[in-house]
Backbone bond lengths (Angstrom), bond angles and torsions (degrees), N, CA, C in turn:
res aa  C-N    CA-C-N  psi(-1)  N-CA   C-N-CA  omega(-1)  CA-C   N-CA-C  phi
1 M - - - 1.444 - - 1.531 110.76 -
2 R 1.322 115.73 -35.00 1.459 119.10 -179.50 1.533 110.80 -64.56
3 R 1.350 116.35 -36.33 1.463 119.35 -179.85 1.521 111.62 -65.64
4 I 1.339 116.02 -36.35 1.464 119.18 178.57 1.522 109.88 -61.91
5 K 1.327 117.13 -42.37 1.460 120.88 179.39 1.525 110.68 -62.27
6 I 1.317 116.04 -46.64 1.470 119.99 -178.28 1.526 110.66 -64.27
7 H 1.333 116.04 -43.05 1.468 119.17 -179.49 1.522 111.54 -66.64
8 L 1.334 117.82 -38.15 1.462 120.29 179.33 1.522 110.53 -65.53
9 I 1.313 117.01 -45.79 1.464 119.58 179.31 1.529 110.56 -65.47
10 F 1.327 117.55 -39.27 1.466 120.40 177.40 1.530 110.59 -64.33
11 L 1.348 116.08 -42.22 1.460 120.33 179.40 1.519 111.14 -60.66
12 L 1.327 116.64 -48.83 1.462 119.81 -177.58 1.524 112.11 -72.00
13 G 1.323 116.81 -39.44 1.466 119.90 -175.10 1.503 114.52 -78.51
14 T 1.331 117.51 -39.71 1.460 120.73 -172.50 1.520 112.27 -107.93
15 T 1.317 117.11 -54.67 1.453 120.53 -174.39 1.524 111.80 -64.67
16 L 1.329 116.70 -44.58 1.466 119.86 179.04 1.525 112.44 -86.81
17 N 1.338 115.96 3.38 1.465 123.04 174.61 1.536 111.91 56.90
18 M 1.361 116.21 42.71 1.464 120.00 178.92 1.525 111.93 -96.01
19 G 1.330 117.04 -12.48 1.463 120.62 178.28 1.514 112.57 65.72
20 I 1.342 115.47 -137.00 1.465 120.48 -177.07 1.522 111.28 -66.01
21 Y 1.325 117.94 -29.22 1.470 120.10 176.92 1.536 111.04 -65.20
22 G 1.303 116.70 -33.99 1.455 120.58 175.81 1.518 112.66 -64.81
23 V 1.338 115.37 -37.56 1.464 119.60 177.04 1.525 109.68 -64.70
24 W 1.328 116.66 -45.68 1.465 119.88 180.00 1.524 111.72 -65.38
25 W 1.316 117.56 -41.26 1.466 119.48 177.73 1.528 110.95 -66.45
26 G 1.314 117.32 -33.03 1.465 120.55 175.12 1.521 111.28 -63.12
27 I 1.331 116.31 -43.00 1.459 120.52 177.37 1.525 110.92 -63.01
28 V 1.324 117.14 -42.14 1.472 121.11 178.88 1.524 110.82 -63.04
29 I 1.314 117.46 -45.00 1.465 121.21 -179.66 1.531 110.88 -63.42
30 I 1.321 116.79 -42.73 1.467 120.67 179.71 1.522 110.70 -64.35
31 N 1.332 117.96 -43.55 1.458 120.84 179.74 1.533 111.93 -66.67
32 C 1.316 117.14 -40.91 1.468 119.78 179.02 1.525 111.31 -66.01
33 S 1.316 117.57 -39.76 1.457 119.44 178.73 1.534 110.59 -67.99
34 A 1.329 118.27 -37.04 1.469 121.29 176.96 1.523 110.46 -64.80
35 E 1.323 117.06 -39.76 1.468 120.78 178.40 1.514 110.33 -64.96
36 F 1.309 117.63 -41.74 1.464 122.27 -179.82 1.534 110.65 -63.43
37 I 1.315 116.82 -45.20 1.469 120.86 179.59 1.531 110.18 -65.42
38 S 1.349 118.00 -42.44 1.474 119.61 178.88 1.520 111.57 -65.66
39 H 1.331 117.31 -35.82 1.464 120.42 178.89 1.531 110.80 -63.79
40 I 1.318 116.87 -44.49 1.467 120.63 179.28 1.530 110.05 -64.63
41 Y 1.320 117.89 -45.57 1.463 122.12 -179.41 1.534 110.98 -61.80
42 T 1.331 116.66 -46.54 1.459 121.08 -178.90 1.520 111.60 -66.07
43 S 1.326 117.44 -39.83 1.464 120.66 178.56 1.519 110.89 -61.42
44 N 1.320 117.06 -43.49 1.463 120.33 178.53 1.522 111.55 -63.98
45 K 1.329 117.46 -43.08 1.460 120.64 179.30 1.525 111.60 -63.85
46 L 1.341 117.22 -42.32 1.463 120.35 179.08 1.525 111.61 -66.35
47 R 1.322 117.21 -37.01 1.459 120.61 177.80 1.527 110.27 -63.88
48 K 1.321 117.29 -42.85 1.465 120.77 178.15 1.527 111.04 -65.42
49 L 1.334 117.11 -40.40 1.459 121.06 178.41 1.517 111.23 -63.94
50 K 1.329 116.57 -40.79 1.465 120.91 178.45 1.525 110.37 -62.80
51 L 1.327 117.40 -41.44 1.458 120.49 177.98 1.524 111.15 -64.60
52 Q 1.312 117.47 -38.99 1.463 120.85 178.11 1.520 110.80 -64.29
53 M 1.337 116.59 -40.77 1.457 120.13 -179.96 1.524 110.90 -67.49
54 I 1.324 117.39 -39.04 1.460 120.94 177.93 1.522 109.88 -64.32
55 N 1.314 117.35 -43.86 1.463 120.84 178.57 1.524 111.30 -63.15
56 K 1.322 116.93 -38.67 1.457 120.93 -179.87 1.526 110.63 -66.18
57 E 1.352 117.35 -41.00 1.457 120.60 179.57 1.519 111.51 -67.68
58 T 1.323 117.47 -40.11 1.461 118.65 178.50 1.527 110.92 -66.35
59 T 1.324 117.11 -32.90 1.466 120.25 176.31 1.526 109.90 -67.12
60 R 1.328 117.66 -41.90 1.456 120.50 177.94 1.520 111.04 -62.39
61 E 1.336 117.22 -42.18 1.462 120.48 -179.98 1.522 110.98 -64.96
62 S 1.322 117.29 -39.36 1.458 119.58 -178.76 1.534 111.63 -69.90
63 L 1.343 117.37 -27.17 1.461 120.58 179.23 1.525 112.69 -93.23
64 N 1.324 117.46 1.81 1.457 122.73 -176.22 1.519 111.62 56.10
65 C 1.286 116.31 44.62 1.458 121.89 -177.66 1.522 108.99 -92.85
66 D 1.315 115.87 145.40 1.452 122.09 176.71 1.533 109.02 -63.28
67 P 1.341 118.98 140.67 1.483 120.20 178.68 1.521 113.44 -59.00
68 L 1.342 116.70 -22.61 1.462 119.88 179.81 1.523 111.94 -87.00
69 C 1.297 116.64 -4.91 1.462 121.67 -178.77 1.526 108.96 -69.29
70 T 1.320 116.69 131.82 1.456 119.69 -176.10 1.515 112.71 -88.85
71 D 1.308 118.39 -23.01 1.447 120.28 -178.16 1.531 109.00 -133.51
72 E 1.321 116.48 124.46 1.457 121.05 -175.55 1.528 112.59 -71.38
73 L 1.310 118.01 -18.75 1.453 120.52 -174.71 1.520 112.75 -76.80
74 F 1.345 117.25 -22.13 1.452 120.29 179.98 1.517 109.82 -89.10
75 S 1.310 116.04 136.98 1.458 119.55 -179.90 1.520 112.21 -91.13
76 I 1.325 116.77 -8.25 1.467 120.29 179.06 1.523 107.78 -76.31
77 K 1.321 115.18 125.82 1.467 120.25 -179.44 1.520 108.73 -99.41
78 H 1.299 115.39 122.79 1.454 120.96 -179.13 1.518 108.91 -94.71
79 K 1.319 116.25 121.83 1.458 121.23 176.65 1.516 107.70 -112.41
80 P 1.326 118.41 118.36 1.456 120.32 -178.51 1.526 111.60 -69.71
81 S 1.295 115.64 154.75 1.454 119.93 -178.33 1.527 111.62 -84.08
82 W 1.295 117.92 -14.92 1.459 120.50 -179.61 1.525 109.72 -103.02
83 N 1.303 115.86 158.52 1.458 122.49 -174.18 1.532 110.31 -91.04
84 Y 1.324 116.69 133.93 1.471 120.73 178.55 1.519 111.60 -75.92
85 F 1.313 117.63 -32.84 1.465 121.87 -176.63 1.535 109.19 -120.09
86 P 1.321 116.45 90.77 1.477 118.77 -177.60 1.518 112.52 -69.09
């Protein structure tokens, strides 16, 4: 990945004879491409996490588990002594 950055900046700065503007445009292109790749990666991860959470909630509903229950496999329902919404 480092070579791509160096080659892009060299291409814009020297080969295309853009000088310092080529270096700056190379930095902009590299940052925009990194943002685009991170956006796609993060969107996919969040979509998978959302699906996991939906599956977990439907499993809790099918087992009649308390929403505060941390593990669906246990049938013991833990009710805290303090109030969540004062």
